[in-house]
Backbone as CSV, one residue per row, in Angstrom:
resi,resn,N_x,N_y,N_z,CA_x,CA_y,CA_z,C_x,C_y,C_z
1,MET,13.818,-11.523,2.870,13.280,-10.532,3.286,12.961,-9.901,4.696
2,GLU,13.303,-9.185,5.120,13.490,-8.374,6.267,11.703,-8.134,6.911
3,LYS,11.773,-8.486,7.892,10.168,-8.214,8.550,10.140,-6.877,8.983
4,ILE,9.097,-6.237,8.392,8.643,-4.789,8.835,8.092,-4.878,10.131
5,PRO,8.593,-3.987,11.134,7.683,-3.892,12.402,6.420,-3.754,12.256
6,ASP,5.892,-3.973,13.330,4.172,-3.628,13.403,3.849,-2.128,13.369
7,GLU,4.824,-1.453,14.137,4.412,0.052,14.429,4.653,0.536,13.322
8,THR,5.494,0.183,12.082,5.630,0.675,10.736,4.440,0.481,10.028
9,ILE,4.207,-0.733,10.373,3.013,-1.143,9.428,1.888,-0.273,9.863
10,GLN,1.656,-0.077,11.018,0.551,1.064,11.332,0.910,2.158,11.172
11,LYS,1.822,2.579,11.021,1.986,4.302,10.490,1.601,4.248,9.108
12,VAL,2.089,3.359,8.477,2.039,3.481,6.743,0.458,3.118,6.490
13,TRP,-0.069,2.229,7.466,-1.627,2.048,7.098,-2.309,3.652,7.434
14,GLU,-2.041,4.031,8.220,-2.579,5.343,8.762,-2.445,6.424,7.286
15,LYS,-1.477,6.175,6.723,-1.405,7.372,5.268,-2.608,6.890,4.388
16,ALA,-3.302,5.584,4.319,-4.324,5.244,3.382,-5.762,6.218,3.643
17,ILE,-6.372,6.324,2.701,-7.758,7.202,2.753,-8.594,6.475,3.082
18,ILE,-9.208,7.050,4.463,-10.299,6.599,5.089,-11.664,6.926,4.410
19,VAL,-12.302,5.588,4.127,-13.486,5.610,3.272,-14.787,5.576,4.111
20,PRO,-15.827,6.314,3.706,-16.740,6.779,4.667,-17.939,5.297,4.528
21,ASP,-18.477,5.290,5.880,-19.511,4.180,6.042,-18.434,2.676,6.230
22,TYR,-17.132,2.613,6.245,-16.244,1.867,6.540,-15.635,1.920,7.810
23,ASP,-15.115,1.087,8.794,-14.276,1.245,9.969,-13.055,1.636,9.432
24,LYS,-12.517,2.636,9.580,-11.160,3.142,9.570,-10.129,2.313,9.764
25,ASP,-10.369,1.368,10.917,-9.215,0.643,11.571,-9.024,-0.567,10.554
26,GLN,-10.154,-1.018,9.845,-10.216,-2.187,9.090,-10.222,-2.266,7.449
27,ALA,-10.585,-1.209,7.075,-10.681,-0.806,5.358,-10.443,0.663,5.174
28,ARG,-9.645,0.767,3.970,-9.249,1.774,3.535,-9.000,1.780,1.980
29,HIS,-8.693,3.207,1.737,-8.315,3.053,0.021,-7.081,3.367,-0.097
30,ASP,-6.290,2.722,-1.182,-5.194,3.140,-1.386,-5.105,4.315,-2.255
31,SER,-3.923,4.958,-2.407,-3.896,6.372,-3.418,-4.270,5.973,-4.957
32,CYS,-4.733,4.803,-5.368,-5.357,4.615,-6.602,-6.831,4.469,-6.259
33,GLY,-7.456,4.433,-5.079,-8.837,4.293,-4.856,-9.503,2.993,-4.870
34,LYS,-8.315,1.645,-4.655,-8.487,0.319,-4.359,-8.703,0.017,-2.790
35,LEU,-9.892,-0.503,-2.619,-10.280,-0.890,-1.266,-9.423,-2.119,-0.713
36,ILE,-8.727,-1.820,0.468,-7.854,-2.801,0.978,-8.053,-2.766,2.673
37,TYR,-7.977,-3.913,2.964,-8.317,-4.280,4.500,-6.949,-4.429,5.102
38,LYS,-6.892,-3.627,6.594,-5.485,-4.052,7.576,-5.195,-5.341,7.391
39,ASP,-5.959,-6.188,7.758,-5.635,-7.624,8.012,-5.087,-8.265,7.005
40,ALA,-5.132,-7.672,5.505,-4.850,-8.294,4.469,-3.366,-7.572,3.935
41,TYR,-2.566,-7.247,4.983,-1.281,-6.480,4.784,-0.208,-8.037,4.296
42,GLY,0.315,-7.706,3.117,0.939,-8.716,2.840,0.571,-10.176,1.910
43,VAL,-0.633,-10.165,1.717,-1.678,-11.209,1.358,-1.956,-10.728,-0.373
44,ILE,-1.185,-11.282,-1.125,-1.248,-10.954,-2.667,-2.132,-12.023,-3.385
45,ASP,-2.878,-12.808,-2.932,-3.885,-13.486,-3.380,-5.601,-13.244,-3.087
46,SER,-5.343,-11.768,-2.814,-6.647,-11.420,-2.012,-6.839,-10.168,-2.832
47,ASP,-8.181,-9.856,-3.215,-8.801,-8.517,-3.733,-8.786,-7.563,-2.786
48,TYR,-8.393,-7.833,-1.639,-8.123,-6.598,-0.761,-6.670,-6.350,-0.002
49,GLY,-5.890,-7.299,-0.657,-4.265,-7.438,-0.301,-3.806,-6.002,-0.321
50,TRP,-2.793,-5.693,0.569,-1.890,-4.367,-0.042,-0.369,-4.984,0.630
51,VAL,0.554,-4.060,0.134,1.993,-3.859,0.609,2.079,-2.743,0.866
52,ILE,3.623,-2.573,1.242,4.174,-1.266,1.810,4.990,-0.887,0.421
53,SER,4.725,0.187,-0.375,5.378,0.658,-1.521,6.259,1.885,-1.383
54,HIS,7.438,1.555,-1.658,8.503,2.730,-1.649,8.435,3.735,-2.492
55,SER,8.637,4.792,-2.514,9.046,5.975,-3.903,10.253,5.501,-4.569
56,GLN,9.727,5.559,-5.750,11.152,5.066,-6.635,12.271,6.244,-6.722
57,GLN,11.790,7.292,-6.170,13.070,8.509,-6.354,13.886,8.434,-5.042
58,GLU,13.322,7.730,-3.962,14.265,7.802,-2.934,14.963,6.482,-2.667
59,SER,16.069,6.616,-2.070,16.939,5.555,-1.777,16.858,4.907,-0.441
60,ASP,16.285,5.477,0.258,16.181,5.216,1.707,14.969,4.527,1.930
61,GLU,15.100,3.249,1.646,13.580,2.559,1.771,13.269,2.116,2.836
62,ALA,13.973,2.649,4.183,13.514,2.188,5.645,12.892,3.404,6.063
63,ASN,13.088,4.542,5.504,12.437,5.977,5.852,10.800,5.715,5.774
64,GLU,9.999,5.748,6.827,8.664,5.970,6.558,8.064,6.739,5.751
65,VAL,8.940,8.002,5.548,8.234,8.966,4.697,7.854,8.700,3.301
66,TYR,8.752,7.607,3.037,8.715,7.275,1.405,7.848,6.051,1.439
67,MET,7.032,5.403,2.250,6.372,4.230,2.279,4.864,4.766,2.107
68,LYS,4.228,3.933,1.406,2.942,4.277,1.010,1.995,2.797,1.215
69,PRO,0.684,2.847,1.553,0.148,1.609,1.337,-0.305,1.373,0.168
70,LEU,-0.366,0.366,-0.479,-0.655,0.076,-1.977,-1.265,-1.215,-2.118
71,HIS,-2.419,-1.300,-2.919,-3.316,-2.716,-3.386,-1.862,-3.314,-3.977
72,TRP,-1.883,-4.730,-3.582,-0.874,-5.283,-4.385,-0.603,-5.160,-5.715
73,LYS,-1.714,-5.235,-6.667,-1.958,-5.294,-7.932,-1.440,-3.562,-8.340
74,ASN,-1.556,-2.753,-7.584,-1.271,-1.348,-8.065,0.285,-1.493,-7.829
75,ASP,0.869,-2.060,-6.813,2.247,-1.761,-6.775,2.778,-2.605,-7.690
76,LEU,2.360,-3.800,-8.289,3.115,-4.273,-9.233,3.265,-3.351,-10.333
77,VAL,2.103,-2.910,-10.698,1.997,-2.129,-11.902,2.897,-0.585,-11.966
78,ALA,3.015,-0.192,-10.683,3.953,0.838,-10.231,5.015,0.837,-10.539
79,ASN,5.587,-0.459,-10.201,7.002,-0.795,-10.200,7.483,-1.559,-11.183
80,ASN,6.467,-1.244,-12.463,6.874,-1.999,-13.482,6.908,-1.052,-14.584
81,PRO,8.118,-0.760,-15.321,7.908,0.233,-16.491,7.320,0.020,-17.729
82,VAL,7.084,-1.357,-17.980,6.261,-1.731,-19.142,4.660,-1.548,-18.861
83,LEU,4.363,-2.021,-17.462,2.767,-1.541,-17.269,2.567,-0.385,-16.513
84,LEU,3.368,0.795,-16.413,3.058,1.721,-16.068,2.070,2.481,-16.563
85,GLY,2.146,2.654,-17.956,1.033,2.927,-18.246,-0.481,2.525,-17.967
86,ASN,-0.522,1.484,-17.602,-1.791,0.777,-17.199,-2.296,1.212,-15.530
87,CYS,-1.320,2.016,-14.800,-1.771,2.350,-13.541,-2.795,3.140,-13.392
88,ASP,-3.687,3.308,-12.319,-4.287,4.520,-12.315,-4.207,5.436,-11.803
89,CYS,-2.873,5.222,-10.747,-2.510,6.269,-9.688,-1.223,6.839,-10.028
């Protein structure tokens, strides 16, 4: 798997929703409302871990426009057609 540059990770992080009373540089919500921590990027055994999800409609996965921050569990559900009905976002 190709390493995503830190600059790209930062740009995608900035798409996450700022949470009142939290440091916007440390914690945010994904588009489903799950709390994610910036330092937990790529950590899939964490309650606050997140990944970069790609729009399924677009084929250019290298384009930041189609990337969004998503809690790792929400990413699993969003990318699994069998579980899609269980996704909150």
